[in-house]
C-alpha positions as CSV (number, residue, x, y, z in Angstrom):
1,M,195.5,140.2,112.4
2,N,195.9,136.4,112.8
3,R,196.8,134.7,116.0
4,S,200.4,133.9,114.9
5,T,201.0,137.6,114.4
6,I,199.5,138.4,117.8
7,F,201.7,135.8,119.5
8,C,204.8,137.3,117.9
9,L,203.8,140.8,119.0
10,F,203.2,139.5,122.4
11,I,206.6,138.0,122.8
12,M,208.2,141.1,121.3
13,A,206.4,143.2,123.9
14,A,207.6,141.0,126.7
15,V,211.2,141.2,125.5
16,Q,210.9,145.0,125.0
17,L,209.5,145.5,128.5
18,G,212.2,143.2,129.9
19,C,214.9,145.2,128.2
20,S,213.6,148.7,128.6
21,S,215.5,151.3,130.5
22,N,213.3,150.9,133.5
23,P,211.0,147.8,133.2
24,K,210.2,147.8,136.8
25,Q,208.6,151.2,136.6
26,T,206.9,150.6,133.3
27,V,205.1,147.5,134.4
28,T,204.5,147.9,138.2
29,N,203.1,151.4,137.7
30,Q,200.4,149.9,135.5
31,L,199.8,146.9,137.7
32,E,199.7,149.2,140.7
33,Q,201.0,146.5,143.0
34,N,203.4,143.5,143.1
35,I,202.9,140.5,140.8
36,K,202.6,137.3,142.8
37,V,204.1,134.2,141.3
38,G,203.5,130.8,142.9
39,A,204.0,127.2,141.9
40,Y,202.0,123.9,142.0
41,F,203.6,121.5,144.5
42,Y,203.1,117.8,143.8
43,D,204.0,115.3,146.5
44,G,204.9,112.0,144.9
45,W,208.2,111.9,146.8
46,S,207.2,110.2,150.1
47,S,206.0,106.8,151.3
48,S,207.1,103.5,149.8
49,N,207.5,102.5,146.2
50,R,205.2,99.7,145.0
51,H,208.3,97.7,144.0
52,A,210.2,98.3,147.2
53,N,210.0,94.7,148.4
54,D,210.7,93.1,145.0
55,P,214.2,91.8,145.1
56,S,214.3,91.9,141.3
57,Q,213.7,95.7,141.5
58,A,216.8,96.8,143.5
59,W,216.4,100.4,142.3
60,A,213.1,100.7,144.2
61,K,214.3,99.6,147.7
62,N,214.4,103.0,149.2
63,A,212.5,104.9,146.5
64,P,209.5,107.0,147.2
65,R,206.0,106.3,145.8
66,M,206.2,107.9,142.3
67,V,209.7,107.2,141.3
68,T,209.9,104.8,138.4
69,R,212.7,102.7,136.9
70,L,212.8,105.0,134.0
71,L,213.4,108.0,136.3
72,V,216.2,106.3,138.1
73,E,217.9,104.8,135.1
74,D,217.2,107.0,132.1
75,F,216.3,110.3,133.7
76,S,218.6,110.4,136.7
77,E,219.5,114.0,136.0
78,R,216.0,115.0,137.4
79,E,216.8,113.7,140.9
80,P,216.8,116.7,143.3
81,V,220.0,117.6,144.9
82,W,218.6,116.3,148.2
83,G,217.7,113.0,146.7
84,W,214.4,111.6,145.4
85,R,212.8,111.6,148.9
86,G,211.2,114.8,150.1
87,D,209.5,113.5,153.2
88,S,211.3,115.2,156.0
89,Q,210.9,118.5,157.9
90,E,214.4,119.6,157.0
91,I,213.9,119.1,153.2
92,V,210.5,120.8,153.2
93,E,211.9,123.8,155.1
94,R,214.9,123.9,152.7
95,Q,212.3,124.1,149.8
96,I,210.4,126.9,151.5
97,D,213.6,128.9,151.7
98,L,214.6,128.1,148.1
99,A,211.2,129.2,146.8
100,A,211.1,132.4,148.9
101,D,214.7,133.3,148.1
102,H,213.9,133.1,144.4
103,G,210.8,135.3,144.3
104,L,208.0,132.8,144.8
105,D,205.0,133.9,146.8
106,Y,203.1,130.7,147.4
107,F,202.8,126.9,146.8
108,L,199.5,125.4,145.7
109,F,199.6,121.9,147.2
110,C,197.9,119.1,145.4
111,W,195.1,117.8,147.7
112,Y,193.3,114.5,147.4
113,W,189.9,113.4,148.6
114,R,189.2,110.0,150.2
115,D,187.4,107.8,149.4
116,T,187.0,108.3,145.6
117,N,183.3,108.8,144.6
118,G,182.3,108.1,148.2
119,P,181.8,110.0,151.5
120,I,184.6,111.8,153.2
121,N,187.1,109.5,155.0
122,V,189.1,111.8,157.3
123,A,191.4,109.1,158.6
124,E,192.5,108.2,155.0
125,I,192.9,111.8,154.0
126,E,195.1,112.5,157.0
127,K,197.4,109.6,156.3
128,A,197.5,109.9,152.5
129,P,201.2,110.2,151.3
130,H,200.1,112.9,148.9
131,H,199.8,115.3,151.9
132,V,203.0,114.6,153.7
133,S,204.9,117.7,152.4
134,M,202.0,120.0,153.0
135,N,201.8,118.8,156.6
136,Y,205.5,119.4,157.1
137,Y,204.9,122.9,155.6
138,L,202.2,123.6,158.1
139,K,204.7,122.8,161.0
140,A,207.7,124.6,159.4
141,S,209.7,127.1,161.4
142,N,210.0,129.2,158.3
143,K,206.4,128.8,157.1
144,K,205.8,132.6,157.1
145,R,208.2,133.1,154.3
146,L,205.8,131.5,151.8
147,R,202.0,131.3,151.5
148,F,200.1,128.2,150.5
149,G,196.8,127.1,149.0
150,L,195.0,124.1,147.6
151,L,194.8,122.5,144.2
152,V,192.0,120.0,144.6
153,A,193.1,117.0,142.5
154,N,189.6,116.0,141.6
155,H,190.4,113.2,139.2
156,S,190.4,109.4,139.0
157,G,191.2,107.9,142.4
158,A,190.3,111.0,144.3
159,E,187.0,112.2,142.8
160,I,184.5,114.2,144.9
161,K,180.9,113.4,143.8
162,G,177.7,115.3,144.8
163,A,176.9,118.5,146.7
164,D,176.9,116.8,150.1
165,N,180.5,115.7,149.6
166,W,181.7,119.1,148.2
167,E,180.1,120.7,151.3
168,E,182.0,118.2,153.6
169,A,185.2,119.0,151.7
170,A,184.7,122.7,152.3
171,R,184.2,122.1,156.0
172,Y,187.4,120.0,156.1
173,W,189.4,122.8,154.3
174,M,188.4,125.4,156.9
175,Q,191.4,124.4,159.0
176,Y,193.6,125.6,156.1
177,F,191.5,128.6,155.1
178,K,191.8,130.0,158.7
179,D,195.6,129.9,158.5
180,S,197.0,133.4,158.1
181,Q,199.4,132.1,155.4
182,Y,196.5,130.9,153.1
183,V,196.3,132.5,149.7
184,T,193.4,134.8,149.1
185,V,191.8,136.5,146.1
186,D,189.4,139.4,146.7
187,S,190.0,138.7,150.4
188,K,188.5,135.2,150.0
189,P,190.4,131.9,150.3
190,L,191.4,130.6,146.9
191,V,190.6,127.0,145.9
192,V,191.7,125.7,142.5
193,I,189.8,122.7,141.2
194,F,191.4,120.3,138.8
195,N,188.8,118.6,136.5
196,P,185.9,120.8,137.5
197,S,183.3,119.5,135.0
198,D,181.3,117.6,137.6
199,L,181.1,120.5,140.0
200,D,177.7,121.9,139.6
201,E,176.1,125.2,140.8
202,E,174.5,123.6,143.8
203,S,177.8,122.2,145.0
204,I,179.5,125.6,144.6
205,S,176.7,127.3,146.4
206,R,177.0,124.9,149.3
207,M,180.8,125.5,149.5
208,Q,180.2,129.2,149.6
209,Y,177.6,128.8,152.3
210,V,180.1,126.9,154.5
211,A,182.7,129.6,154.1
212,K,180.2,132.3,155.1
213,Q,179.2,130.2,158.1
214,H,182.9,130.3,159.2
215,G,183.1,134.1,158.9
216,F,184.5,134.5,155.4
217,K,183.0,136.7,152.7
218,G,183.0,133.5,150.6
219,L,185.5,131.6,148.5
220,S,187.3,132.4,145.3
221,I,186.9,129.2,143.3
222,A,189.0,128.7,140.2
223,G,188.2,125.9,137.7
224,C,191.0,124.5,135.5
225,G,190.0,124.5,131.9
226,A,188.0,126.2,129.1
227,P,185.1,128.4,130.0
228,D,182.5,126.1,128.5
229,K,183.7,123.4,131.0
230,L,182.8,125.4,134.0
231,S,179.3,125.7,135.6
232,N,177.9,128.9,136.9
233,G,179.3,129.8,140.3
234,F,183.0,129.6,139.5
235,T,184.6,133.0,140.2
236,H,187.9,132.4,138.3
237,R,189.4,130.3,135.6
238,T,193.0,128.8,135.4
239,H,194.9,125.7,134.3
240,Y,197.1,123.1,136.0
241,N,199.0,122.9,132.7
242,I,198.1,122.9,129.0
243,V,199.7,120.0,127.0
244,P,199.3,119.5,123.3
245,G,199.4,115.9,122.3
246,Y,199.1,114.4,125.8
247,R,198.2,111.0,124.4
248,A,199.1,111.5,120.7
249,G,202.1,109.2,120.6
250,S,205.7,109.7,121.5
251,E,207.0,112.7,119.5
252,E,209.4,115.5,120.2
253,H,207.9,119.0,119.6
254,S,209.1,122.5,120.1
255,Y,208.6,124.3,123.4
256,S,207.2,127.2,121.4
257,E,204.2,125.1,120.6
258,L,203.6,124.6,124.3
259,V,203.9,128.4,124.9
260,E,201.4,129.1,122.1
261,A,198.9,126.6,123.4
262,H,198.9,128.6,126.7
263,Q,198.7,132.0,125.2
264,K,195.6,131.0,123.2
265,Q,193.8,130.8,126.5
266,W,194.6,134.4,127.3
267,F,193.0,136.0,124.3
268,G,189.3,136.9,123.8
269,L,186.9,137.8,126.5
270,P,186.7,135.0,129.1
271,K,183.5,134.8,131.0
272,M,185.4,135.1,134.3
273,P,188.8,136.4,135.4
274,Y,191.8,134.2,134.5
275,I,194.9,133.3,136.5
276,P,197.7,132.7,134.0
277,E,199.5,129.4,134.3
278,V,203.1,129.1,132.9
279,T,204.5,125.7,132.2
280,V,208.2,125.3,133.0
281,G,208.6,122.1,130.9
282,W,206.8,118.9,129.8
283,D,208.3,115.5,129.2
284,K,206.4,112.7,130.9
285,R,208.3,109.8,129.3
286,P,209.5,108.6,132.7
287,W,205.9,107.8,133.6
288,E,204.9,106.2,130.3
289,G,204.6,102.5,129.6
290,P,205.2,99.5,132.0
291,E,208.6,100.7,133.1
292,G,206.9,104.0,134.2
293,N,203.4,104.4,135.6
294,N,201.6,103.2,132.5
295,A,200.8,106.8,131.4
296,P,199.9,107.0,127.7
297,E,202.7,108.1,125.2
298,G,202.5,111.7,124.2
299,Y,204.4,114.7,122.9
300,Y,207.5,115.9,124.8
301,F,209.3,119.3,124.5
302,L,213.1,119.2,124.8
303,D,214.3,122.4,123.2
304,R,213.3,124.7,126.0
305,T,215.9,127.1,127.5
306,P,215.9,129.4,130.5
307,E,215.6,132.3,128.0
308,Q,212.5,130.9,126.4
309,F,210.9,130.3,129.8
310,E,211.8,133.9,130.7
311,A,210.1,135.3,127.6
312,F,207.0,133.1,128.4
313,L,206.8,134.3,132.0
314,R,207.3,137.9,130.9
315,S,204.5,137.5,128.3
316,A,202.1,136.5,131.1
317,I,203.0,139.7,133.0
318,V,202.4,141.7,129.8
319,W,199.0,140.1,129.4
320,M,198.0,141.1,132.9
321,Y,199.3,144.6,132.3
322,E,197.2,144.8,129.1
323,N,194.1,143.1,130.6
324,P,193.8,144.1,134.2
325,E,190.0,143.7,134.1
326,V,190.1,140.0,133.3
327,T,192.8,138.8,135.8
328,T,193.0,139.0,139.6
329,K,193.6,142.3,141.3
330,E,196.4,140.4,143.2
331,R,198.1,139.7,139.8
332,L,198.6,136.0,140.5
333,I,200.6,133.8,138.1
334,T,201.0,130.1,138.9
335,L,203.9,128.0,137.5
336,Y,203.7,124.4,136.6
337,A,205.5,123.2,138.6
338,W,207.7,123.2,141.6
339,N,208.5,119.5,141.5
340,E,206.6,117.5,138.8
341,L,209.8,115.6,138.2
342,G,208.1,112.7,136.4
343,E,206.4,115.0,134.0
344,G,209.3,117.3,133.3
345,G,207.9,120.4,134.9
346,Y,210.1,121.5,137.8
347,L,212.0,124.4,139.3
348,V,213.9,122.5,142.1
349,P,217.7,122.2,141.8
350,T,218.5,118.7,140.4
351,K,221.7,116.7,139.8
352,G,221.4,117.8,136.1
353,D,220.8,121.4,137.0
354,P,222.2,122.0,140.5
355,D,222.1,125.8,140.1
356,A,218.3,125.6,139.3
357,S,218.6,127.8,136.2
358,Y,214.8,128.1,135.7
359,L,214.3,129.0,139.3
360,K,216.9,131.8,138.9
361,I,214.8,133.2,136.0
362,V,211.8,133.5,138.4
363,K,214.0,135.5,140.8
364,K,215.3,137.7,138.0
365,V,211.8,138.5,136.7
366,T,210.0,138.9,140.0
367,S,212.7,141.2,141.3
368,E,212.2,143.5,138.4
369,Y,208.5,143.7,138.8
370,S,208.1,144.0,142.5
371,R,207.9,146.9,144.9
372,K,209.6,146.4,148.2
């Protein structure tokens, strides 16, 4: 049986389970507990735009850091209903309620090291605009409605180099791990590492040692990417997103291609348990070229619908149902993303979709497959 046939059967199974007489009983009896769906949270929506003081760039005067001219002028429908800025306690608490009311269990906040390739710089970490929303979350009056965790954005501009620095990072993260709202897998704090290729076995061992020093049984460390990119020591595998044609030139492609690229990662026998990631959408044109953030031109996927996203999400649940031995016992699924507005992956209500139709799909699906 070829992969195309398998994918078709996979989607058919998802639809059949979703339309069965009692899908909640069918799936949750097999999973034996609730599924837990979370979303990556990217904070590019605070601080000042680099063009804010340029009188020739009037659009940027009050814009946050990652808003571009293209977003404002050509993709204005992506502006959240509360505006481009997300840097207030009120707006963060509103997002917590929105997420919790629609079936999300956690946010994984993107976290950034300072200084890149150098030793830890706590002062710069604590004032980095990337962490503004997470810091508001930590102070939120409704924080207990939604759990949180870290996606370590270990990439250009925020790279962690060497075992000493990974050990220091783990010591710094203890303040988060000790929070009762922090996401755990196997009763250990979960850390997701973007670009894990430079994280070697010694570095992971040092991180585990720090966790045990602080009273934990260890850490659950999930690397983003293919198994051959991960060193020994990772406990889990996942993705931030999977994007065919990231830099292949500006071309419109079908959302079904994006779905298939994800599902390929679910088949076979991974060398470690996998946390499925489901991409809500992808179109990074607002960040491409000089009017964006100079990202390379790549494929974009415009024909997605809430119904397609629903089938995709259900297929991830079916995969966990069929393969409980190679996923987490907590049945985690992470969505890309809560608010990647510049890249077209978002669940938040926007001016173009004030009813948050994709977020409503999350509520629909999670309510079917959850025990109260």
